[in-house]
Biopython code that builds the backbone (N, CA, C, O; Angstrom):
import numpy as np
from Bio.PDB.StructureBuilder import StructureBuilder

atoms = [
    (1, "MET", "N", (319.725, 138.418, 165.539)),
    (1, "MET", "CA", (319.922, 138.808, 164.162)),
    (1, "MET", "C", (320.629, 137.664, 163.436)),
    (1, "MET", "O", (321.757, 137.314, 163.784)),
    (2, "ASN", "N", (319.990, 137.095, 162.454)),
    (2, "ASN", "CA", (320.549, 135.986, 161.682)),
    (2, "ASN", "C", (321.050, 136.476, 160.333)),
    (2, "ASN", "O", (320.618, 135.996, 159.285)),
    (3, "HIS", "N", (321.956, 137.427, 160.368)),
    (3, "HIS", "CA", (322.429, 137.971, 159.099)),
    (3, "HIS", "C", (323.897, 138.351, 159.235)),
    (3, "HIS", "O", (324.290, 138.999, 160.205)),
    (4, "GLU", "N", (324.684, 137.956, 158.285)),
    (4, "GLU", "CA", (326.110, 138.298, 158.271)),
    (4, "GLU", "C", (326.503, 138.621, 156.843)),
    (4, "GLU", "O", (326.393, 137.778, 155.953)),
    (5, "ASN", "N", (326.959, 139.837, 156.629)),
    (5, "ASN", "CA", (327.369, 140.252, 155.287)),
    (5, "ASN", "C", (328.759, 139.756, 154.917)),
    (5, "ASN", "O", (329.071, 139.610, 153.735)),
    (6, "ASP", "N", (329.590, 139.497, 155.910)),
    (6, "ASP", "CA", (330.974, 139.106, 155.663)),
    (6, "ASP", "C", (331.087, 137.589, 155.530)),
    (6, "ASP", "O", (331.302, 136.887, 156.518)),
    (7, "VAL", "N", (330.942, 137.093, 154.309)),
    (7, "VAL", "CA", (330.979, 135.657, 154.054)),
    (7, "VAL", "C", (332.363, 135.085, 154.374)),
    (7, "VAL", "O", (332.469, 133.943, 154.820)),
    (8, "ALA", "N", (333.407, 135.856, 154.155)),
    (8, "ALA", "CA", (334.766, 135.391, 154.450)),
    (8, "ALA", "C", (334.917, 135.082, 155.935)),
    (8, "ALA", "O", (335.621, 134.142, 156.305)),
    (9, "ARG", "N", (334.271, 135.851, 156.770)),
    (9, "ARG", "CA", (334.314, 135.619, 158.222)),
    (9, "ARG", "C", (333.666, 134.285, 158.576)),
    (9, "ARG", "O", (334.212, 133.514, 159.366)),
    (10, "LEU", "N", (332.509, 134.017, 157.995)),
    (10, "LEU", "CA", (331.835, 132.738, 158.227)),
    (10, "LEU", "C", (332.676, 131.571, 157.713)),
    (10, "LEU", "O", (332.768, 130.534, 158.369)),
    (11, "CYS", "N", (333.278, 131.737, 156.558)),
    (11, "CYS", "CA", (334.131, 130.687, 155.996)),
    (11, "CYS", "C", (335.327, 130.412, 156.897)),
    (11, "CYS", "O", (335.729, 129.261, 157.064)),
    (12, "ALA", "N", (335.895, 131.459, 157.475)),
    (12, "ALA", "CA", (337.040, 131.285, 158.370)),
    (12, "ALA", "C", (336.650, 130.496, 159.614)),
    (12, "ALA", "O", (337.403, 129.635, 160.068)),
    (13, "VAL", "N", (335.482, 130.787, 160.160)),
    (13, "VAL", "CA", (335.004, 130.053, 161.338)),
    (13, "VAL", "C", (334.764, 128.594, 160.982)),
    (13, "VAL", "O", (335.197, 127.699, 161.707)),
    (14, "LEU", "N", (334.081, 128.347, 159.875)),
    (14, "LEU", "CA", (333.806, 126.967, 159.464)),
    (14, "LEU", "C", (335.092, 126.204, 159.158)),
    (14, "LEU", "O", (335.195, 125.018, 159.474)),
    (15, "ARG", "N", (336.055, 126.858, 158.559)),
    (15, "ARG", "CA", (337.337, 126.211, 158.260)),
    (15, "ARG", "C", (338.059, 125.841, 159.554)),
    (15, "ARG", "O", (338.648, 124.765, 159.658)),
    (16, "SER", "N", (338.011, 126.727, 160.525)),
    (16, "SER", "CA", (338.622, 126.453, 161.828)),
    (16, "SER", "C", (337.943, 125.268, 162.502)),
    (16, "SER", "O", (338.610, 124.398, 163.061)),
    (17, "TRP", "N", (336.613, 125.237, 162.446)),
    (17, "TRP", "CA", (335.867, 124.111, 163.033)),
    (17, "TRP", "C", (336.187, 122.816, 162.299)),
    (17, "TRP", "O", (336.274, 121.753, 162.914)),
    (18, "GLU", "N", (336.363, 122.909, 160.976)),
    (18, "GLU", "CA", (336.704, 121.715, 160.199)),
    (18, "GLU", "C", (338.055, 121.159, 160.660)),
    (18, "GLU", "O", (338.207, 119.951, 160.840)),
    (19, "ASP", "N", (339.020, 122.039, 160.847)),
    (19, "ASP", "CA", (340.348, 121.612, 161.291)),
    (19, "ASP", "C", (340.325, 121.036, 162.705)),
    (19, "ASP", "O", (340.946, 120.007, 162.967)),
    (20, "ARG", "N", (339.610, 121.696, 163.615)),
    (20, "ARG", "CA", (339.640, 121.292, 165.023)),
    (20, "ARG", "C", (338.687, 120.163, 165.367)),
    (20, "ARG", "O", (339.018, 119.302, 166.183)),
    (21, "TYR", "N", (337.497, 120.151, 164.751)),
    (21, "TYR", "CA", (336.450, 119.212, 165.158)),
    (21, "TYR", "C", (335.954, 118.319, 164.030)),
    (21, "TYR", "O", (335.003, 117.560, 164.216)),
    (22, "ASP", "N", (336.584, 118.398, 162.866)),
    (22, "ASP", "CA", (336.147, 117.652, 161.688)),
    (22, "ASP", "C", (334.681, 117.953, 161.368)),
    (22, "ASP", "O", (333.895, 117.051, 161.076)),
    (23, "ALA", "N", (334.336, 119.232, 161.430)),
    (23, "ALA", "CA", (332.960, 119.682, 161.197)),
    (23, "ALA", "C", (332.681, 119.811, 159.701)),
    (23, "ALA", "O", (333.556, 120.184, 158.920)),
    (24, "ARG", "N", (331.449, 119.496, 159.322)),
    (24, "ARG", "CA", (331.002, 119.614, 157.933)),
    (24, "ARG", "C", (329.615, 120.245, 157.910)),
    (24, "ARG", "O", (328.762, 119.915, 158.734)),
    (25, "VAL", "N", (329.397, 121.145, 156.969)),
    (25, "VAL", "CA", (328.066, 121.727, 156.796)),
    (25, "VAL", "C", (327.195, 120.676, 156.128)),
    (25, "VAL", "O", (327.537, 120.154, 155.067)),
    (26, "VAL", "N", (326.060, 120.369, 156.762)),
    (26, "VAL", "CA", (325.144, 119.353, 156.251)),
    (26, "VAL", "C", (323.980, 120.013, 155.528)),
    (26, "VAL", "O", (323.578, 119.570, 154.452)),
    (27, "VAL", "N", (323.443, 121.066, 156.116)),
    (27, "VAL", "CA", (322.308, 121.786, 155.537)),
    (27, "VAL", "C", (322.585, 123.277, 155.649)),
    (27, "VAL", "O", (323.002, 123.762, 156.701)),
    (28, "LEU", "N", (322.354, 123.993, 154.574)),
    (28, "LEU", "CA", (322.497, 125.438, 154.575)),
    (28, "LEU", "C", (321.222, 126.027, 154.008)),
    (28, "LEU", "O", (320.927, 125.882, 152.821)),
    (29, "GLY", "N", (320.469, 126.693, 154.871)),
    (29, "GLY", "CA", (319.219, 127.307, 154.459)),
    (29, "GLY", "C", (319.327, 128.817, 154.482)),
    (29, "GLY", "O", (320.410, 129.372, 154.670)),
    (30, "PHE", "N", (318.200, 129.475, 154.291)),
    (30, "PHE", "CA", (318.174, 130.938, 154.274)),
    (30, "PHE", "C", (318.617, 131.518, 155.608)),
    (30, "PHE", "O", (319.385, 132.480, 155.644)),
    (31, "ASP", "N", (318.138, 130.939, 156.705)),
    (31, "ASP", "CA", (318.478, 131.461, 158.029)),
    (31, "ASP", "C", (318.953, 130.374, 158.993)),
    (31, "ASP", "O", (318.953, 130.579, 160.207)),
    (32, "THR", "N", (319.355, 129.221, 158.458)),
    (32, "THR", "CA", (319.842, 128.131, 159.301)),
    (32, "THR", "C", (321.057, 127.459, 158.664)),
    (32, "THR", "O", (321.248, 127.477, 157.448)),
    (33, "MET", "N", (321.857, 126.874, 159.531)),
    (33, "MET", "CA", (322.987, 126.079, 159.081)),
    (33, "MET", "C", (323.125, 124.919, 160.061)),
    (33, "MET", "O", (323.224, 125.126, 161.270)),
    (34, "ILE", "N", (323.132, 123.699, 159.533)),
    (34, "ILE", "CA", (323.305, 122.516, 160.365)),
    (34, "ILE", "C", (324.685, 121.952, 160.066)),
    (34, "ILE", "O", (325.057, 121.733, 158.913)),
    (35, "VAL", "N", (325.440, 121.722, 161.153)),
    (35, "VAL", "CA", (326.815, 121.259, 161.035)),
    (35, "VAL", "C", (326.948, 119.912, 161.724)),
    (35, "VAL", "O", (326.453, 119.729, 162.836)),
    (36, "SER", "N", (327.611, 118.973, 161.072)),
    (36, "SER", "CA", (327.926, 117.677, 161.662)),
    (36, "SER", "C", (329.342, 117.751, 162.218)),
    (36, "SER", "O", (330.261, 118.202, 161.534)),
    (37, "VAL", "N", (329.515, 117.307, 163.464)),
    (37, "VAL", "CA", (330.820, 117.377, 164.118)),
    (37, "VAL", "C", (331.268, 115.965, 164.484)),
    (37, "VAL", "O", (330.581, 115.272, 165.234)),
    (38, "ALA", "N", (332.420, 115.535, 163.959)),
    (38, "ALA", "CA", (332.916, 114.183, 164.211)),
    (38, "ALA", "C", (333.683, 114.079, 165.526)),
    (38, "ALA", "O", (333.601, 113.056, 166.206)),
    (39, "ALA", "N", (334.424, 115.116, 165.891)),
    (39, "ALA", "CA", (335.224, 115.099, 167.120)),
    (39, "ALA", "C", (334.639, 116.097, 168.111)),
    (39, "ALA", "O", (334.427, 117.264, 167.781)),
    (40, "ARG", "N", (334.384, 115.629, 169.318)),
    (40, "ARG", "CA", (333.817, 116.513, 170.337)),
    (40, "ARG", "C", (334.831, 117.570, 170.763)),
    (40, "ARG", "O", (336.024, 117.284, 170.870)),
    (41, "PRO", "N", (334.359, 118.787, 171.004)),
    (41, "PRO", "CA", (335.251, 119.814, 171.543)),
    (41, "PRO", "C", (335.698, 119.418, 172.950)),
    (41, "PRO", "O", (334.940, 118.772, 173.674)),
    (42, "PRO", "N", (336.906, 119.792, 173.347)),
    (42, "PRO", "CA", (337.347, 119.467, 174.703)),
    (42, "PRO", "C", (336.508, 120.211, 175.736)),
    (42, "PRO", "O", (335.998, 121.298, 175.465)),
    (43, "ARG", "N", (336.369, 119.623, 176.914)),
    (43, "ARG", "CA", (335.598, 120.261, 177.980)),
    (43, "ARG", "C", (336.377, 121.447, 178.519)),
    (43, "ARG", "O", (337.598, 121.385, 178.666)),
    (44, "SER", "N", (335.669, 122.523, 178.810)),
    (44, "SER", "CA", (336.334, 123.707, 179.359)),
    (44, "SER", "C", (336.661, 123.480, 180.830)),
    (44, "SER", "O", (335.995, 122.699, 181.510)),
    (45, "ARG", "N", (337.668, 124.154, 181.304)),
    (45, "ARG", "CA", (338.085, 124.033, 182.707)),
    (45, "ARG", "C", (337.574, 125.222, 183.495)),
    (45, "ARG", "O", (338.352, 126.114, 183.832)),
    (46, "ARG", "N", (336.312, 125.255, 183.788)),
    (46, "ARG", "CA", (335.725, 126.378, 184.538)),
    (46, "ARG", "C", (335.712, 126.106, 185.991)),
    (46, "ARG", "O", (335.255, 126.941, 186.771)),
]
sb = StructureBuilder()
sb.init_structure("model")
sb.init_model(0)
sb.init_chain("A")
sb.init_seg("    ")
for serial, (resi, resn, name, xyz) in enumerate(atoms, 1):
    if name == "N":
        sb.init_residue(resn, " ", resi, " ")
    sb.init_atom(name, np.array(xyz, "f"), 0.0, 1.0, " ", f" {name:<3s}", serial, name[0])
structure = sb.get_structure()
């Protein structure tokens, strides 16, 4: 399902990614979003 009614929730996630990974939205379409990430996320310790 590619639908989210709560825009504030999406904004909060993107803002968090911006702070942590220097992420920027590059393309925003009807059912797609392309994000550019400058800093790689740390590797998980599994």
